[in-house]
MIDOSE-1310 file (N, C-alpha, C; in nm, 2 decimals, decimal comma, always signed):
residues 126
mkhs	+11,28/+7,14/+12,29/+11,38/+7,25/+12,31/+11,34/+7,37/+12,24; +11,35/+7,49/+12,31/+11,31/+7,61/+12,25/+11,43/+7,67/+12,17; +11,40/+7,73/+12,06/+11,50/+7,79/+11,97/+11,49/+7,94/+11,98; +11,61/+8,00/+12,00/+11,62/+8,15/+11,99/+11,72/+8,18/+11,88
pevd	+11,69/+8,29/+11,81/+11,78/+8,33/+11,70/+11,92/+8,36/+11,76; +12,02/+8,31/+11,69/+12,16/+8,33/+11,74/+12,22/+8,43/+11,65; +12,16/+8,55/+11,63/+12,21/+8,66/+11,55/+12,22/+8,78/+11,64; +12,31/+8,87/+11,60/+12,32/+8,99/+11,67/+12,21/+9,09/+11,62
nstk	+12,10/+9,09/+11,69/+11,98/+9,17/+11,65/+12,01/+9,32/+11,64; +12,11/+9,37/+11,71/+12,14/+9,51/+11,72/+12,19/+9,56/+11,59; +12,24/+9,48/+11,50/+12,29/+9,52/+11,37/+12,20/+9,49/+11,25; +12,09/+9,43/+11,28/+11,99/+9,39/+11,17/+11,88/+9,49/+11,17
vlrv	+11,85/+9,54/+11,05/+11,73/+9,62/+11,03/+11,63/+9,53/+10,96; +11,51/+9,53/+11,02/+11,40/+9,44/+10,97/+11,29/+9,53/+10,93; +11,21/+9,49/+10,83/+11,09/+9,56/+10,78/+10,97/+9,48/+10,83; +10,87/+9,55/+10,88/+10,75/+9,49/+10,93/+10,63/+9,56/+10,86
tssf	+10,54/+9,48/+10,80/+10,43/+9,54/+10,72/+10,29/+9,50/+10,78; +10,20/+9,59/+10,78/+10,06/+9,57/+10,81/+9,98/+9,62/+10,70; +9,87/+9,55/+10,67/+9,78/+9,59/+10,56/+9,64/+9,64/+10,62; +9,58/+9,73/+10,55/+9,46/+9,79/+10,59/+9,37/+9,81/+10,47
rfea	+9,24/+9,82/+10,49/+9,14/+9,85/+10,39/+9,05/+9,96/+10,43; +9,01/+10,04/+10,33/+8,91/+10,15/+10,35/+8,84/+10,17/+10,22; +8,71/+10,22/+10,24/+8,63/+10,25/+10,12/+8,62/+10,40/+10,12; +8,63/+10,46/+10,00/+8,62/+10,60/+9,99/+8,58/+10,64/+9,85
ahfl	+8,52/+10,76/+9,84/+8,48/+10,81/+9,71/+8,57/+10,93/+9,67; +8,58/+10,96/+9,55/+8,64/+11,08/+9,50/+8,61/+11,11/+9,36; +8,65/+11,23/+9,32/+8,64/+11,27/+9,17/+8,76/+11,35/+9,15; +8,81/+11,35/+9,02/+8,93/+11,41/+8,98/+8,90/+11,52/+8,88
pqhp	+8,87/+11,64/+8,93/+8,83/+11,75/+8,84/+8,92/+11,78/+8,72; +9,05/+11,75/+8,73/+9,15/+11,78/+8,63/+9,17/+11,66/+8,53; +9,10/+11,55/+8,56/+9,11/+11,43/+8,48/+9,03/+11,44/+8,35; +9,09/+11,40/+8,23/+9,02/+11,42/+8,11/+8,92/+11,31/+8,08
gkck	+8,92/+11,20/+8,16/+8,83/+11,09/+8,13/+8,72/+11,08/+8,23; +8,67/+10,95/+8,25/+8,56/+10,93/+8,33/+8,59/+10,94/+8,48; +8,71/+10,95/+8,52/+8,75/+10,97/+8,67/+8,71/+11,11/+8,71; +8,67/+11,19/+8,62/+8,63/+11,33/+8,65/+8,50/+11,33/+8,73
elhg	+8,42/+11,22/+8,71/+8,29/+11,20/+8,78/+8,31/+11,13/+8,92; +8,22/+11,15/+9,00/+8,22/+11,09/+9,14/+8,22/+10,94/+9,12; +8,31/+10,87/+9,19/+8,32/+10,72/+9,19/+8,39/+10,68/+9,32; +8,39/+10,55/+9,35/+8,45/+10,50/+9,47/+8,55/+10,39/+9,45
hsyk	+8,63/+10,36/+9,55/+8,73/+10,26/+9,54/+8,73/+10,19/+9,68; +8,77/+10,06/+9,67/+8,81/+9,98/+9,79/+8,96/+9,99/+9,80; +9,01/+10,08/+9,88/+9,16/+10,10/+9,89/+9,22/+10,00/+9,98; +9,34/+9,95/+9,94/+9,42/+9,87/+10,03/+9,55/+9,95/+10,06
levt	+9,59/+9,96/+10,18/+9,71/+10,03/+10,22/+9,80/+9,93/+10,29; +9,92/+9,93/+10,25/+10,03/+9,85/+10,32/+10,13/+9,95/+10,38; +10,15/+9,94/+10,50/+10,24/+10,03/+10,57/+10,36/+9,94/+10,62; +10,48/+9,98/+10,58/+10,60/+9,90/+10,62/+10,69/+9,99/+10,70
iage	+10,72/+9,94/+10,82/+10,82/+10,02/+10,90/+10,95/+9,94/+10,90; +11,06/+10,01/+10,95/+11,19/+9,95/+10,95/+11,26/+9,98/+11,08; +11,33/+9,89/+11,14/+11,41/+9,92/+11,26/+11,48/+9,80/+11,31; +11,54/+9,81/+11,42/+11,61/+9,70/+11,48/+11,52/+9,64/+11,58
vnes	+11,55/+9,51/+11,61/+11,47/+9,43/+11,70/+11,50/+9,49/+11,84; +11,39/+9,52/+11,92/+11,41/+9,57/+12,05/+11,42/+9,46/+12,15; +11,43/+9,49/+12,28/+11,45/+9,39/+12,39/+11,33/+9,29/+12,40; +11,21/+9,33/+12,34/+11,10/+9,24/+12,34/+11,10/+9,14/+12,22
gmvm	+11,20/+9,16/+12,13/+11,21/+9,07/+12,02/+11,13/+9,12/+11,90; +11,09/+9,25/+11,90/+11,01/+9,31/+11,79/+11,07/+9,44/+11,75; +11,04/+9,47/+11,62/+11,06/+9,61/+11,58/+10,96/+9,70/+11,64; +10,83/+9,66/+11,62/+10,72/+9,73/+11,68/+10,60/+9,63/+11,68
dfse	+10,52/+9,63/+11,78/+10,41/+9,54/+11,79/+10,31/+9,58/+11,68; +10,25/+9,48/+11,62/+10,16/+9,50/+11,51/+10,04/+9,58/+11,56; +10,00/+9,56/+11,68/+9,88/+9,63/+11,74/+9,91/+9,78/+11,75; +10,04/+9,82/+11,78/+10,07/+9,96/+11,78/+10,07/+10,03/+11,64
iqai	+10,12/+9,95/+11,54/+10,11/+10,00/+11,40/+9,96/+10,02/+11,36; +9,88/+9,92/+11,39/+9,74/+9,92/+11,36/+9,67/+10,04/+11,42; +9,70/+10,06/+11,55/+9,63/+10,17/+11,62/+9,67/+10,31/+11,56; +9,79/+10,33/+11,52/+9,84/+10,45/+11,46/+9,77/+10,47/+11,33
vdes	+9,78/+10,37/+11,24/+9,72/+10,38/+11,11/+9,57/+10,40/+11,11; +9,50/+10,33/+11,20/+9,36/+10,34/+11,22/+9,32/+10,48/+11,25; +9,39/+10,54/+11,35/+9,36/+10,67/+11,40/+9,40/+10,78/+11,30; +9,51/+10,76/+11,23/+9,56/+10,87/+11,14/+9,50/+10,87/+11,01
iiqr	+9,46/+10,75/+10,96/+9,42/+10,74/+10,82/+9,28/+10,67/+10,81; +9,26/+10,56/+10,86/+9,13/+10,48/+10,84/+9,01/+10,56/+10,89; +9,02/+10,61/+11,01/+8,91/+10,68/+11,07/+8,88/+10,81/+10,99; +8,99/+10,87/+10,94/+8,98/+11,00/+10,87/+8,91/+10,98/+10,73
wdhk	+8,94/+10,87/+10,66/+8,89/+10,86/+10,52/+8,79/+10,75/+10,49; +8,78/+10,65/+10,58/+8,69/+10,54/+10,55/+8,54/+10,59/+10,53; +8,48/+10,55/+10,42/+8,34/+10,59/+10,39/+8,33/+10,74/+10,38; +8,43/+10,81/+10,33/+8,42/+10,95/+10,32/+8,44/+10,99/+10,17
llnd	+8,41/+11,12/+10,14/+8,44/+11,18/+10,01/+8,58/+11,24/+10,03; +8,68/+11,19/+9,96/+8,82/+11,24/+9,98/+8,83/+11,38/+9,94; +8,75/+11,43/+9,84/+8,76/+11,57/+9,80/+8,73/+11,67/+9,91; +8,67/+11,62/+10,02/+8,64/+11,71/+10,13/+8,76/+11,75/+10,21
sidn	+8,87/+11,66/+10,20/+8,99/+11,69/+10,27/+9,12/+11,69/+10,19; +9,11/+11,66/+10,06/+9,22/+11,66/+9,97/+9,18/+11,73/+9,84; +9,26/+11,83/+9,80/+9,23/+11,91/+9,69/+9,22/+11,83/+9,56; +9,32/+11,75/+9,54/+9,32/+11,66/+9,41/+9,36/+11,52/+9,46
ptae	+9,25/+11,44/+9,50/+9,28/+11,31/+9,56/+9,32/+11,20/+9,46; +9,43/+11,22/+9,39/+9,48/+11,11/+9,30/+9,54/+11,01/+9,40; +9,57/+10,89/+9,35/+9,63/+10,79/+9,43/+9,77/+10,84/+9,48; +9,84/+10,91/+9,39/+9,97/+10,96/+9,42/+9,96/+11,06/+9,54
nial	+9,87/+11,15/+9,53/+9,85/+11,25/+9,64/+9,81/+11,19/+9,77; +9,71/+11,09/+9,76/+9,67/+11,02/+9,88/+9,79/+10,95/+9,95; +9,87/+10,88/+9,87/+9,98/+10,81/+9,92/+10,08/+10,90/+9,99; +10,11/+11,02/+9,93/+10,20/+11,12/+9,99/+10,14/+11,17/+10,12
icve	+10,01/+11,19/+10,13/+9,95/+11,24/+10,25/+9,96/+11,13/+10,36; +9,94/+11,01/+10,32/+9,96/+10,90/+10,42/+10,09/+10,90/+10,48; +10,20/+10,92/+10,40/+10,33/+10,93/+10,45/+10,34/+11,04/+10,55; +10,29/+11,16/+10,51/+10,30/+11,28/+10,60/+10,23/+11,25/+10,73
llrs	+10,11/+11,20/+10,73/+10,03/+11,17/+10,85/+10,10/+11,07/+10,94; +10,16/+10,97/+10,88/+10,22/+10,86/+10,96/+10,36/+10,91/+11,02; +10,43/+10,99/+10,94/+10,56/+11,05/+10,99/+10,53/+11,14/+11,11; +10,42/+11,21/+11,10/+10,38/+11,31/+11,21/+10,36/+11,23/+11,34
rnlp	+10,33/+11,10/+11,33/+10,31/+11,01/+11,45/+10,44/+10,94/+11,49; +10,55/+10,98/+11,42/+10,68/+10,92/+11,45/+10,69/+10,77/+11,42; +10,61/+10,72/+11,32/+10,62/+10,58/+11,28/+10,75/+10,57/+11,19; +10,83/+10,47/+11,22/+10,96/+10,46/+11,14/+10,93/+10,40/+11,01
lssi	+10,88/+10,48/+10,92/+10,84/+10,43/+10,78/+10,95/+10,38/+10,70; +10,93/+10,27/+10,63/+11,02/+10,23/+10,52/+10,96/+10,25/+10,39; +10,83/+10,22/+10,38/+10,75/+10,25/+10,26/+10,60/+10,23/+10,29; +10,52/+10,29/+10,19/+10,38/+10,26/+10,20/+10,34/+10,22/+10,05
klwe	+10,24/+10,14/+10,04/+10,19/+10,10/+9,91/+10,03/+10,12/+9,92; +9,98/+10,19/+9,83/+9,83/+10,22/+9,82/+9,78/+10,17/+9,70; +9,69/+10,07/+9,71/+9,62/+10,01/+9,59/+9,49/+10,09/+9,57; +9,47/+10,14/+9,45/+9,34/+10,21/+9,42/+9,25/+10,11/+9,35
tedg	+9,31/+10,01/+9,28/+9,23/+9,91/+9,22/+9,31/+9,78/+9,25; +9,25/+9,67/+9,21/+9,31/+9,54/+9,24/+9,44/+9,52/+9,17; +9,47/+9,59/+9,06/+9,59/+9,58/+8,99/+9,66/+9,71/+8,97; +9,63/+9,81/+9,04/+9,69/+9,94/+9,03/+9,73/+10,00/+9,16
wvev	+9,85/+10,04/+9,18/+9,89/+10,09/+9,31/+10,00/+10,20/+9,29; +10,02/+10,27/+9,40/+10,13/+10,37/+9,42/+10,22/+10,32/+9,53; +10,35/+10,33/+9,52/+10,44/+10,30/+9,62/+10,53/+10,41/+9,65; +10,54/+10,45/+9,78/+10,63/+10,56/+9,82/+10,74/+10,50/+9,91
sc	+10,86/+10,51/+9,87/+10,98/+10,47/+9,96/+11,01/+10,59/+10,05; +11,03/+10,56/+10,17/+11,06/+10,67/+10,27/+11,20/+10,67/+10,32
């Protein structure tokens, strides 16, 4: 027997998250420590959208989210020097620019989380 959710999907807001990785280098000219020098990171980006379930049973297809993030962010910054396109590429500024780029593509953002290191990240609630 197949099971279908017996809830009123039109009143439920769900959050859907996709994760991405990219490699990039940067330096922070205003930093008083070693981050002033050129160095790189293996960034992890989590993009969370929010919305109601549509007639196909999804908020948005994961492949749609992936295509938008890949085109807007990953292709732009992967294996690049972030200082070439961002004046002060701190994790905070990179995260805020991610939000701006994804909003310009009408992605219904709930939040983004950008890891600069394995145990250090910035989260932006939208």
